[in-house]
DRENTI-471253 format. One line per field, with one value per residue (C-alpha): residue in one letter; chain; z, x, y. Coordinates in steps of 0.2 Angstrom, whole numbers, plus 2048, in hexadecimal, padded with zeros to 3 digits. Example, Ala and Ser with C-alpha at 12.3 -4.5 7.8 and 13.67 -1.06 7.14 Angstrom:
<recs>
residu	(a s)
chaine	(A A)
Z	(827 824)
X	(83E 844)
Y	(7EA 7FB)
</recs>
This chain:
<recs>
residu	(m p w r l r f d i a l r q t l d p g h g l s a f l s r i a i v g m a l a i a i l l t v q s v m n g f d l e m r e r i l s l v p h v e v t s a d a s t s w r v l e d q l s r d p g i a r v r f f a s a d a l l l r g q s v t a a r l s t v g e e s i a h y a r l v k p a l s g w n t d g l i l g a a l a s r l g l a v g d w v t f i l p a e k t v g f e p i r v r l s a v l d s k t e l d e v l a l v h h d t i e p f a a s n r v t t g l a l q l v d v f a a s q m r w q v a q q v p s e f h v t d w r r t h g n l y s a i q l s r d l i g l i l l v v i f v a a f n v v s a l m l v v t d r r k v i a m l a a m g a r a s d i v t i f f l q g a m i g a v g c t l g m i l g v v m a f f a p d m a t v i e q w l d y p l l e t d v y p l a f v p v d i r w q d f a t t s a i a m a l s v l a s i v p a l r a a s l p v a e t l a h)
chaine	(A A A A A A A A A A A A A A A A A A A A A A A A A A A A A A A A A A A A A A A A A A A A A A A A A A A A A A A A A A A A A A A A A A A A A A A A A A A A A A A A A A A A A A A A A A A A A A A A A A A A A A A A A A A A A A A A A A A A A A A A A A A A A A A A A A A A A A A A A A A A A A A A A A A A A A A A A A A A A A A A A A A A A A A A A A A A A A A A A A A A A A A A A A A A A A A A A A A A A A A A A A A A A A A A A A A A A A A A A A A A A A A A A A A A A A A A A A A A A A A A A A A A A A A A A A A A A A A A A A A A A A A A A A A A A A A A A A A A A A A A A A A A A A A A A A A A A A A A A A A A A A A A A A A A A A A A A A A A A A A A A A A A A A A A A A A A A A A A A A A A A A A A A A A A A A A A A A A A A A A A A A A A A A A A A A A A A A A A A A A A A A A A A A A A A A A A A A A A A A A A A)
Z	(A3E A50 A56 A62 A52 A49 A56 A58 A46 A47 A57 A50 A40 A4A A56 A4C A54 A45 A37 A29 A1F A27 A39 A32 A2B A3A A46 A39 A39 A4D A4E A42 A4B A5C A56 A4E A5D A69 A5F A5D A71 A76 A6B A71 A82 A81 A77 A85 A90 A87 A89 A9A A9F A95 A9F AB1 AB1 AA6 AA7 ABA ABB AAE AB2 AAA AA9 AAB AAF AAC AAC AA6 AB5 AC4 AD0 ACD ADE ADA AEC AE8 AD7 ADE AEC ADE AD3 AE1 AE4 AD3 AD5 AC4 ACC AD7 ADC AD8 ADC AD8 ACE AC6 AB7 AAC A9E AA4 AA0 AAB AAE AB5 AB1 A9E A9B A97 A94 A92 AA0 AA5 AB7 AC0 AD2 ADE AF1 AFF AFF AEE AEE AF4 AE2 ADC AEB AE5 AD7 ADE AE4 AF2 AFD B02 B13 B10 B02 B04 AFA AF3 AED ADC AD4 AC3 AB7 AB7 AA4 AA6 AB6 AAF A9E AA8 AB4 AC4 AD3 AE4 AEE ADE ADC ACB AC5 ABB AB2 AAD AA0 AA9 AA7 AA6 AA6 A9A AA2 AAB ABD AC4 AD1 AD9 AE0 AE5 ADF AEC AE3 AD2 ACB AC0 AB8 AA9 A9D A92 AA0 AA8 A9A A9E AB0 ABD ACC AD9 AE8 AE7 AF0 AE4 AD6 AE2 ADE ACB ACD AC6 AB8 AA7 AA5 AB3 AAF ABE ABF AC6 AC1 AC1 AC4 ABE AC4 AB2 AA8 A98 A9C A99 A8B A93 AA3 A9A A91 AA3 AAC A9E AA1 AB3 AB2 AAA A98 A9C AA3 A98 A9A A92 A94 A93 A80 A7A A80 A81 A76 A66 A70 A76 A65 A5E A6A A67 A54 A55 A61 A54 A45 A4D A53 A41 A38 A44 A43 A30 A36 A3E A2D A25 A33 A2D A1B A22 A29 A19 A10 A1D A1D A09 A0A A17 A0D 9FD A0A A12 A02 A02 A14 A10 A02 A0D A1B A0E A07 A19 A1A A1F A19 A10 A21 A2B A22 A21 A33 A36 A2D A36 A47 A41 A3E A4E A57 A4E A53 A65 A68 A5F A69 A79 A75 A6E A7E A89 A7E A7D A8F A92 A84 A8C A9D A99 A8C A98 A9C A8A A85 A95 A8F A7D A84 A8E A7F A72 A81 A7B A81 A75 A7C A82 A88 A7D A6F A75 A84 A8F A92 A96 A8D A96 A96 A9A A98 A95 A94 A89 A7A A7F A7D A6D A64 A69 A63 A52 A50 A53 A48 A39 A3D A3A A2C A24 A25 A19 A09 A0E A15 A06 9FC A06 A06 9F2 9EE 9E3 9ED 9DF 9D6 9E5 9EB 9DA 9DB)
X	(E86 E84 E89 E97 E9F E9F EA4 EB4 EB8 EB8 EC2 ECF ED1 ED2 EDF EE7 EF9 F00 F0C F01 EF9 EE9 EF2 EFD EEE EE4 EF2 EF4 EE2 EE2 EF2 EED EDD EE5 EF1 EE4 ED8 EE7 EEE EDD ED9 EEA EE7 ED6 EDA EE8 EDC ECF EDE EE0 ECD ECC EDB ED4 EC4 ECC EDD EDD EC9 ECA ED8 ECF EBF EB1 EA7 EAE EA5 EAD EAC EB5 EAD EB9 EAB EA0 E9A EA0 E9B E89 E8A E95 E88 E7B E84 E88 E77 E75 E76 E7F E8F E9A EA5 EA7 EB6 EBB ECA ED6 EE0 EEC EF8 F09 F1C F28 F39 F46 F58 F59 F4A F3A F2A F17 F0C EF9 EF8 EEB EE5 EDF ED9 EDF ECE ED0 EE2 EDF ED7 EE9 EF1 EF1 EFD F09 F1A F20 F0F F09 F08 F00 EFC F05 F04 F15 F12 F12 F0D F14 F11 F20 F24 F24 F2E F3A F3D F41 F4C F43 F44 F37 F3D F44 F3D F36 F2E F1F F1C F0A F09 F05 EF3 EF6 F0B F17 F20 F1B F15 F1F F19 F27 F22 F2C F28 F20 F1B F1C F0C F0F EFE F08 EFC EFE EF9 F0B F10 F05 EFF F04 EFB EFD EF2 EE4 EED EFB EF1 EE5 EEE EEC ED9 ED3 EDE ED5 EE4 EDD ECE EC3 EB7 EB0 EB5 EA8 EAA E9D E96 E95 EA3 E9A E8B E96 E8D E7D E82 E8B E7B E71 E7E E7E E6B E6E E7A E7A E7E E8E E95 E9F E9D EA7 EA9 EB8 EB4 EBA ECC ECD EBE EC8 ED4 EC7 EBE ECF ED2 EC0 EC4 ED4 ECC EBE EC9 ED8 ECA EC3 ED3 ED8 EC6 ECB ED9 ECD EC5 ED6 ED7 EC5 ECA EDA ECC EC4 ED4 EDB ECA EC9 EDC ED6 EC8 ED4 EE0 ED2 EC8 ECC EC5 EB6 EB2 EB4 EA8 E9B E9D E9B E8A E8E E82 E87 E7E E8C E9A E94 E93 EA3 EAA EA1 EA5 EB7 EB6 EAD EBB EC9 EBF EBD ECF ED7 ECB ED0 EE3 EE0 ED7 EE5 EF2 EE9 EE7 EFA EFF EF4 EF9 F0B F09 F10 F1F F22 F22 F2E F3A F39 F3C F4B F52 F50 F54 F46 F35 F27 F1B F1E F10 F15 F0E F02 EF6 EFF F11 F0D F04 EF4 EEA ED7 ED3 EC0 EB7 EAA EB8 EBC EAA EA7 EB7 EB5 EA4 EA7 EB7 EAC E9F EAC EB4 EA3 E9E EAF EAC E9C EA6 EB1 EA3 E99 EA8 EAB E9A E99 EA9 EA5 EA6 EA9 EB6 EC0 EC0 EC5 ED5)
Y	(504 508 518 511 50B 51B 523 517 518 52B 52B 51F 52B 53A 534 528 524 51D 525 525 533 533 534 542 54C 54B 551 561 563 563 56E 57A 57D 57F 58B 595 596 599 5A9 5AF 5AD 5B5 5C3 5C6 5C6 5D2 5DE 5DA 5E0 5F1 5F4 5EF 5FA 609 608 604 60D 61B 620 61E 62C 63A 642 63A 64A 65C 66B 67C 68D 69D 6A6 6A7 6AB 69C 693 682 67C 67D 675 668 663 664 657 64C 648 63F 62C 62B 635 62C 63A 64D 657 669 66C 67A 678 682 681 683 680 675 67B 66E 675 677 66B 673 66B 66E 668 669 66D 667 668 65B 65E 654 64D 646 641 62F 62C 62C 624 613 617 623 61F 622 622 634 638 649 655 667 675 673 662 65B 649 648 638 62C 62E 641 641 635 63E 64E 645 648 63F 640 64F 65A 66B 672 680 682 693 69B 6A9 6B8 6BE 6D2 6D4 6CE 6BF 6B1 6AC 69E 68F 686 675 665 655 64C 63A 632 62A 61C 616 60F 618 626 631 630 63B 64A 648 658 658 666 66D 678 686 686 68D 697 6A8 6A5 69F 6B1 6B0 6AA 69E 692 689 684 675 666 655 647 634 62A 61A 614 61C 618 623 632 638 638 63E 64D 651 650 65B 668 66A 66D 67C 68C 68F 697 686 67B 668 65A 648 63C 638 649 644 632 62C 62A 620 615 613 60F 601 5F9 5FB 5F2 5E4 5E1 5E1 5D7 5CA 5CA 5C7 5BA 5B2 5AF 5A4 599 598 594 586 57F 57F 575 568 566 562 556 54D 54C 544 538 534 531 527 51C 519 506 506 511 504 4F5 4FD 501 4EF 4E7 4F0 503 50F 520 528 51E 523 536 534 52F 53E 548 542 543 556 558 550 559 569 563 55E 56E 57A 571 573 584 589 582 589 599 59C 599 5A4 5B3 5B0 5B2 5C0 5CD 5C4 5BD 5D2 5D5 5C7 5CF 5E1 5DB 5D1 5E0 5EC 5F6 5F9 5F2 5FF 611 61D 62A 61F 613 615 608 604 5F1 5E3 5E1 5D1 5CD 5BB 5B9 5A9 5B1 5B2 5A0 599 5A3 59F 58C 58C 594 588 579 57E 581 571 567 571 56F 55B 55C 55B 54C 543 544 541 530 52A 52D 521 514 504 4F6 501 505 4F4 4ED 4F8)
</recs>
Protein backbone atom coordinates (compact mmCIF):
# COMPACT_ATOMS: atom_id res chain seq x y z
CA MET A 1 0.00 0.00 0.00
CA PRO A 2 1.53 3.36 -1.01
CA TRP A 3 2.22 5.93 1.70
CA ARG A 4 -0.17 8.42 0.12
CA LEU A 5 -3.06 5.99 0.52
CA ARG A 6 -2.12 5.23 4.12
CA PHE A 7 -2.01 8.94 4.85
CA ASP A 8 -5.38 9.59 3.15
CA ILE A 9 -7.11 6.83 5.12
CA ALA A 10 -5.64 8.04 8.43
CA LEU A 11 -6.58 11.65 7.64
CA ARG A 12 -10.12 10.66 6.69
CA GLN A 13 -10.57 8.76 9.96
CA THR A 14 -9.09 11.61 12.02
CA LEU A 15 -11.07 14.45 10.47
CA ASP A 16 -14.17 12.48 9.55
CA PRO A 17 -16.95 15.06 9.08
CA GLY A 18 -19.63 12.41 9.54
CA HIS A 19 -21.83 11.65 12.49
CA GLY A 20 -20.73 8.09 13.15
CA LEU A 21 -18.97 6.69 16.19
CA SER A 22 -15.49 7.00 14.67
CA ALA A 23 -15.95 10.68 13.87
CA PHE A 24 -17.28 11.41 17.36
CA LEU A 25 -14.42 9.53 19.07
CA SER A 26 -11.77 11.32 17.00
CA ARG A 27 -13.22 14.70 17.93
CA ILE A 28 -13.37 13.76 21.61
CA ALA A 29 -9.71 12.69 21.53
CA ILE A 30 -8.66 15.92 19.80
CA VAL A 31 -10.68 18.14 22.15
CA GLY A 32 -9.33 16.33 25.21
CA MET A 33 -5.75 16.75 24.03
CA ALA A 34 -6.29 20.41 23.14
CA LEU A 35 -7.85 21.28 26.51
CA ALA A 36 -5.13 19.46 28.44
CA ILE A 37 -2.37 21.33 26.58
CA ALA A 38 -4.15 24.70 26.81
CA ILE A 39 -4.67 24.43 30.58
CA LEU A 40 -1.10 23.25 31.15
CA LEU A 41 0.39 26.09 29.07
CA THR A 42 -1.83 28.70 30.72
CA VAL A 43 -0.89 27.65 34.24
CA GLN A 44 2.78 27.39 33.27
CA SER A 45 2.67 30.91 31.86
CA VAL A 46 1.14 32.26 35.08
CA MET A 47 3.72 30.49 37.25
CA ASN A 48 6.46 31.76 34.93
CA GLY A 49 5.00 35.22 35.50
CA PHE A 50 5.33 34.85 39.27
CA ASP A 51 8.94 33.75 38.79
CA LEU A 52 9.68 36.69 36.47
CA GLU A 53 8.01 39.29 38.68
CA MET A 54 9.81 37.91 41.73
CA ARG A 55 13.15 38.44 39.98
CA GLU A 56 12.49 41.70 38.16
CA ARG A 57 10.06 43.50 40.43
CA ILE A 58 10.68 42.40 44.03
CA LEU A 59 14.39 41.60 43.84
CA SER A 60 15.08 44.79 41.91
CA LEU A 61 13.86 46.82 44.90
CA VAL A 62 15.59 44.96 47.73
CA PRO A 63 19.38 44.85 48.26
CA HIS A 64 20.93 41.74 46.78
CA VAL A 65 23.70 41.80 49.38
CA GLU A 66 23.89 43.87 52.58
CA VAL A 67 27.02 44.76 54.55
CA THR A 68 26.26 46.13 58.02
CA SER A 69 28.21 46.95 61.15
CA ALA A 70 27.34 47.90 64.71
CA ASP A 71 30.24 50.39 64.82
CA ALA A 72 28.88 53.86 64.08
CA SER A 73 32.36 55.16 63.27
CA THR A 74 32.82 52.81 60.30
CA SER A 75 34.25 54.54 57.22
CA TRP A 76 31.68 53.37 54.69
CA ARG A 77 33.01 55.59 51.91
CA VAL A 78 36.29 53.67 51.70
CA LEU A 79 34.53 50.31 51.63
CA GLU A 80 32.02 51.61 49.09
CA ASP A 81 34.82 52.63 46.72
CA GLN A 82 36.49 49.25 47.20
CA LEU A 83 33.37 47.22 46.46
CA SER A 84 32.34 49.40 43.51
CA ARG A 85 35.39 48.17 41.59
CA ASP A 86 34.09 44.57 41.58
CA PRO A 87 32.73 43.77 38.08
CA GLY A 88 29.97 41.59 39.57
CA ILE A 89 28.51 44.52 41.51
CA ALA A 90 26.32 46.91 39.53
CA ARG A 91 25.71 49.53 42.22
CA VAL A 92 26.65 50.24 45.84
CA ARG A 93 24.77 52.67 48.08
CA PHE A 94 24.94 53.64 51.71
CA PHE A 95 21.84 53.21 53.85
CA ALA A 96 20.65 53.44 57.43
CA SER A 97 17.63 51.64 58.83
CA ALA A 98 15.73 51.45 62.10
CA ASP A 99 12.61 49.82 63.51
CA ALA A 100 10.00 52.43 64.33
CA LEU A 101 6.32 52.99 65.01
CA LEU A 102 4.30 55.00 62.50
CA LEU A 103 1.61 57.23 64.05
CA ARG A 104 -1.33 58.64 62.15
CA GLY A 105 -4.17 59.87 64.33
CA GLN A 106 -5.34 56.89 66.35
CA SER A 107 -3.62 54.42 64.00
CA VAL A 108 -0.28 52.88 64.93
CA THR A 109 1.71 50.38 62.91
CA ALA A 110 5.23 49.02 62.98
CA ALA A 111 7.51 49.96 60.12
CA ARG A 112 11.11 49.55 59.05
CA LEU A 113 12.55 52.95 58.17
CA SER A 114 15.27 52.89 55.51
CA THR A 115 17.18 55.83 54.10
CA VAL A 116 17.94 56.60 50.50
CA GLY A 117 20.06 59.45 49.16
CA GLU A 118 19.37 61.81 46.30
CA GLU A 119 21.78 59.87 44.09
CA SER A 120 19.77 56.63 44.59
CA ILE A 121 16.19 57.89 44.61
CA ALA A 122 15.99 57.41 40.83
CA HIS A 123 16.10 53.65 41.47
CA TYR A 124 12.52 53.91 42.80
CA ALA A 125 11.33 56.73 40.55
CA ARG A 126 9.61 54.49 37.97
CA LEU A 127 7.22 53.12 40.60
CA VAL A 128 6.38 56.22 42.67
CA LYS A 129 3.39 58.48 42.18
CA PRO A 130 3.45 61.38 41.79
CA ALA A 131 6.87 61.84 40.21
CA LEU A 132 9.39 63.33 42.61
CA SER A 133 10.81 66.73 41.69
CA GLY A 134 13.30 66.58 44.53
CA TRP A 135 14.18 64.65 47.68
CA ASN A 136 13.88 66.72 50.84
CA THR A 137 14.94 65.92 54.39
CA ASP A 138 11.30 65.91 55.50
CA GLY A 139 10.19 63.68 52.62
CA LEU A 140 8.72 60.19 52.95
CA ILE A 141 7.94 57.44 50.46
CA LEU A 142 5.52 54.77 51.66
CA GLY A 143 4.35 51.54 50.08
CA ALA A 144 0.89 51.87 48.55
CA ALA A 145 -0.69 49.17 50.75
CA LEU A 146 0.76 50.69 53.93
CA ALA A 147 -0.41 54.19 52.98
CA SER A 148 -3.87 52.90 52.09
CA ARG A 149 -4.21 50.99 55.36
CA LEU A 150 -3.47 54.20 57.31
CA GLY A 151 -5.62 56.38 55.07
CA LEU A 152 -2.68 58.56 54.02
CA ALA A 153 -2.57 60.81 50.99
CA VAL A 154 0.34 62.67 49.43
CA GLY A 155 1.05 65.79 51.50
CA ASP A 156 -0.07 64.35 54.84
CA TRP A 157 2.26 64.64 57.83
CA VAL A 158 3.03 61.54 59.87
CA THR A 159 5.22 60.77 62.86
CA PHE A 160 7.68 57.95 63.34
CA ILE A 161 8.91 57.24 66.82
CA LEU A 162 12.14 55.43 67.67
CA PRO A 163 12.86 53.97 71.11
CA ALA A 164 15.18 56.30 73.01
CA GLU A 165 18.72 55.09 73.54
CA LYS A 166 19.47 56.26 77.05
CA THR A 167 16.26 57.74 78.36
CA VAL A 168 12.78 56.48 79.00
CA GLY A 169 10.46 57.59 76.21
CA PHE A 170 10.66 58.01 72.47
CA GLU A 171 12.40 60.11 69.89
CA PRO A 172 9.96 61.39 67.24
CA ILE A 173 10.64 61.89 63.54
CA ARG A 174 8.04 64.00 61.73
CA VAL A 175 7.93 63.72 57.92
CA ARG A 176 5.54 64.48 55.08
CA LEU A 177 4.34 61.88 52.58
CA SER A 178 5.95 62.93 49.29
CA ALA A 179 5.01 59.95 47.11
CA VAL A 180 3.52 56.47 47.19
CA LEU A 181 5.40 53.50 45.77
CA ASP A 182 3.00 51.11 44.06
CA SER A 183 4.99 48.01 43.08
CA LYS A 184 1.94 45.74 43.52
CA THR A 185 4.14 43.42 45.56
CA GLU A 186 4.48 42.51 49.23
CA LEU A 187 6.98 45.37 49.59
CA ASP A 188 4.04 47.79 49.51
CA GLU A 189 3.11 46.51 52.97
CA VAL A 190 6.39 47.47 54.67
CA LEU A 191 8.32 49.99 52.58
CA ALA A 192 9.12 53.34 54.24
CA LEU A 193 11.92 55.48 52.76
CA VAL A 194 13.28 58.73 54.18
CA HIS A 195 16.25 60.99 53.48
CA HIS A 196 19.67 60.18 54.98
CA ASP A 197 19.62 63.43 56.94
CA THR A 198 16.36 62.43 58.63
CA ILE A 199 17.99 59.64 60.63
CA GLU A 200 21.42 61.28 60.85
CA PRO A 201 20.83 62.61 64.42
CA PHE A 202 20.23 59.05 65.58
CA ALA A 203 23.09 57.43 63.62
CA ALA A 204 25.21 56.95 66.77
CA SER A 205 22.41 55.01 68.43
CA ASN A 206 22.51 51.24 68.40
CA ARG A 207 18.84 51.43 67.41
CA VAL A 208 19.99 52.45 63.94
CA THR A 209 21.77 50.07 61.59
CA THR A 210 24.09 51.47 58.95
CA GLY A 211 25.60 49.66 56.03
CA LEU A 212 25.99 49.23 52.27
CA ALA A 213 23.36 47.83 49.90
CA LEU A 214 24.80 46.02 46.86
CA GLN A 215 22.87 45.46 43.63
CA LEU A 216 24.46 42.67 41.59
CA VAL A 217 24.75 42.12 37.86
CA ASP A 218 23.50 38.55 38.38
CA VAL A 219 20.93 38.38 41.17
CA PHE A 220 21.38 34.62 41.51
CA ALA A 221 25.07 35.06 42.25
CA ALA A 222 24.15 36.57 45.63
CA SER A 223 25.37 33.61 47.71
CA GLN A 224 28.74 33.55 45.95
CA MET A 225 29.10 37.33 46.14
CA ARG A 226 28.18 37.31 49.84
CA TRP A 227 31.05 34.90 50.44
CA GLN A 228 33.47 37.01 48.42
CA VAL A 229 32.49 40.22 50.21
CA ALA A 230 32.77 38.52 53.60
CA GLN A 231 36.38 37.66 52.75
CA GLN A 232 37.15 41.32 51.91
CA VAL A 233 35.71 43.01 55.01
CA PRO A 234 36.77 42.73 58.68
CA SER A 235 35.16 40.04 60.80
CA GLU A 236 33.00 42.51 62.75
CA PHE A 237 30.98 43.25 59.60
CA HIS A 238 27.80 41.29 58.99
CA VAL A 239 27.15 40.23 55.37
CA THR A 240 23.79 38.83 54.22
CA ASP A 241 22.04 38.36 50.88
CA TRP A 242 18.45 38.46 49.62
CA ARG A 243 17.96 34.72 50.17
CA ARG A 244 17.79 35.37 53.92
CA THR A 245 14.66 37.51 53.57
CA HIS A 246 13.12 36.36 50.29
CA GLY A 247 14.84 33.05 49.60
CA ASN A 248 12.02 30.96 51.07
CA LEU A 249 9.47 32.84 48.98
CA TYR A 250 11.42 32.30 45.78
CA SER A 251 11.94 28.61 46.60
CA ALA A 252 8.21 28.25 47.30
CA ILE A 253 7.37 29.79 43.93
CA GLN A 254 9.80 27.46 42.18
CA LEU A 255 8.43 24.43 44.03
CA SER A 256 4.83 25.41 43.27
CA ARG A 257 5.72 25.91 39.63
CA ASP A 258 7.32 22.48 39.38
CA LEU A 259 4.55 20.69 41.29
CA ILE A 260 1.75 22.30 39.29
CA GLY A 261 3.58 21.49 36.07
CA LEU A 262 3.93 17.88 37.17
CA ILE A 263 0.28 17.63 38.18
CA LEU A 264 -0.94 19.14 34.94
CA LEU A 265 1.40 16.91 32.96
CA VAL A 266 -0.66 14.03 34.33
CA VAL A 267 -3.62 15.62 32.55
CA ILE A 268 -1.80 15.11 29.26
CA PHE A 269 -1.23 11.47 30.18
CA VAL A 270 -4.98 11.16 30.79
CA ALA A 271 -5.60 12.73 27.40
CA ALA A 272 -3.20 10.20 25.87
CA PHE A 273 -5.14 7.35 27.48
CA ASN A 274 -8.22 8.95 25.96
CA VAL A 275 -6.53 8.49 22.57
CA VAL A 276 -5.99 4.80 23.38
CA SER A 277 -9.64 4.24 24.27
CA ALA A 278 -10.84 6.27 21.28
CA LEU A 279 -8.70 4.32 18.80
CA MET A 280 -9.68 0.99 20.35
CA LEU A 281 -13.32 1.89 19.80
CA VAL A 282 -12.48 3.03 16.27
CA VAL A 283 -10.95 -0.39 15.63
CA THR A 284 -14.16 -2.04 16.85
CA ASP A 285 -16.32 0.33 14.79
CA ARG A 286 -14.24 -0.07 11.61
CA ARG A 287 -13.44 -3.76 11.88
CA LYS A 288 -15.36 -4.54 8.67
CA VAL A 289 -13.43 -1.89 6.74
CA ILE A 290 -10.15 -3.17 8.18
CA ALA A 291 -11.03 -6.73 7.13
CA MET A 292 -11.91 -5.54 3.62
CA LEU A 293 -8.57 -3.74 3.32
CA ALA A 294 -6.78 -6.89 4.42
CA ALA A 295 -8.77 -8.97 1.92
CA MET A 296 -7.82 -6.52 -0.85
CA GLY A 297 -4.13 -7.05 -0.10
CA ALA A 298 -3.29 -4.64 2.70
CA ARG A 299 -0.57 -6.04 4.93
CA ALA A 300 -0.53 -5.92 8.72
CA SER A 301 2.22 -3.28 8.55
CA ASP A 302 -0.07 -1.09 6.40
CA ILE A 303 -2.87 -1.24 8.96
CA VAL A 304 -0.45 -0.59 11.85
CA THR A 305 0.96 2.42 9.99
CA ILE A 306 -2.54 3.82 9.36
CA PHE A 307 -3.36 3.81 13.08
CA PHE A 308 0.05 5.21 13.97
CA LEU A 309 -0.60 8.06 11.54
CA GLN A 310 -4.05 8.59 13.01
CA GLY A 311 -2.60 8.83 16.53
CA ALA A 312 0.01 11.31 15.28
CA MET A 313 -2.66 13.39 13.53
CA ILE A 314 -4.83 13.48 16.64
CA GLY A 315 -1.76 14.66 18.58
CA ALA A 316 -0.82 17.23 15.92
CA VAL A 317 -4.31 18.72 15.63
CA GLY A 318 -4.78 18.63 19.41
CA CYS A 319 -1.38 20.28 20.00
CA THR A 320 -2.06 23.00 17.43
CA LEU A 321 -5.47 23.84 18.84
CA GLY A 322 -4.13 23.56 22.39
CA MET A 323 -1.24 25.96 21.73
CA ILE A 324 -3.55 28.51 20.11
CA LEU A 325 -6.05 28.26 22.95
CA GLY A 326 -3.22 28.29 25.51
CA VAL A 327 -1.79 31.54 24.11
CA VAL A 328 -5.23 33.17 24.14
CA MET A 329 -6.01 32.01 27.69
CA ALA A 330 -2.59 33.03 29.00
CA PHE A 331 -2.74 36.42 27.30
CA PHE A 332 -6.17 37.22 28.75
CA ALA A 333 -5.56 35.60 32.17
CA PRO A 334 -4.93 38.99 33.92
CA ASP A 335 -8.08 40.44 32.34
CA MET A 336 -10.13 37.41 33.34
CA ALA A 337 -8.82 37.74 36.91
CA THR A 338 -9.85 41.41 36.91
CA VAL A 339 -13.34 40.55 35.67
CA ILE A 340 -13.71 37.89 38.38
CA GLU A 341 -12.55 40.39 41.03
CA GLN A 342 -15.13 42.92 39.82
CA TRP A 343 -17.84 40.27 39.77
CA LEU A 344 -17.01 39.04 43.27
CA ASP A 345 -16.19 42.55 44.51
CA TYR A 346 -13.20 41.03 46.28
CA PRO A 347 -9.51 40.91 45.32
CA LEU A 348 -8.18 37.48 44.36
CA LEU A 349 -4.63 38.40 45.39
CA GLU A 350 -3.57 40.71 48.21
CA THR A 351 -0.01 41.57 49.15
CA ASP A 352 -0.55 40.79 52.83
CA VAL A 353 -0.98 37.12 51.81
CA TYR A 354 0.55 36.73 48.35
CA PRO A 355 3.80 38.21 46.99
CA LEU A 356 1.92 40.01 44.19
CA ALA A 357 -1.41 41.82 43.95
CA PHE A 358 -2.04 40.87 40.31
CA VAL A 359 -1.92 37.82 38.05
CA PRO A 360 1.37 37.90 36.12
CA VAL A 361 1.95 36.12 32.81
CA ASP A 362 5.18 35.19 31.06
CA ILE A 363 4.63 33.19 27.86
CA ARG A 364 7.73 31.17 26.97
CA TRP A 365 8.08 29.34 23.67
CA GLN A 366 10.24 26.69 25.37
CA ASP A 367 7.23 25.53 27.39
CA PHE A 368 5.11 25.33 24.25
CA ALA A 369 7.75 23.33 22.39
CA THR A 370 8.35 20.91 25.28
CA THR A 371 4.67 20.36 26.04
CA SER A 372 3.79 19.83 22.39
CA ALA A 373 6.64 17.37 21.90
CA ILE A 374 5.55 15.35 24.95
CA ALA A 375 1.92 15.35 23.80
CA MET A 376 2.86 14.25 20.28
CA ALA A 377 5.06 11.45 21.59
CA LEU A 378 2.33 10.21 23.93
CA SER A 379 -0.24 10.30 21.12
CA VAL A 380 1.95 8.16 18.88
CA LEU A 381 2.75 5.74 21.71
CA ALA A 382 -0.94 5.57 22.62
CA SER A 383 -1.73 4.22 19.15
CA ILE A 384 0.50 1.13 19.57
CA VAL A 385 -2.10 -1.07 21.24
CA PRO A 386 -5.01 -0.11 18.90
CA ALA A 387 -2.74 -0.52 15.86
CA LEU A 388 -1.65 -4.02 16.89
CA ARG A 389 -5.26 -4.87 17.71
CA ALA A 390 -6.40 -3.76 14.26
CA ALA A 391 -3.63 -5.71 12.51
CA SER A 392 -4.55 -8.92 14.38
CA LEU A 393 -8.26 -8.94 13.49
CA PRO A 394 -9.35 -12.27 11.91
CA VAL A 395 -10.21 -11.35 8.32
CA ALA A 396 -12.36 -14.33 7.39
CA GLU A 397 -14.37 -14.35 10.59
CA THR A 398 -14.98 -10.61 10.44
CA LEU A 399 -16.15 -10.73 6.83
CA ALA A 400 -18.37 -13.74 7.52
CA HIS A 401 -20.33 -11.77 10.10
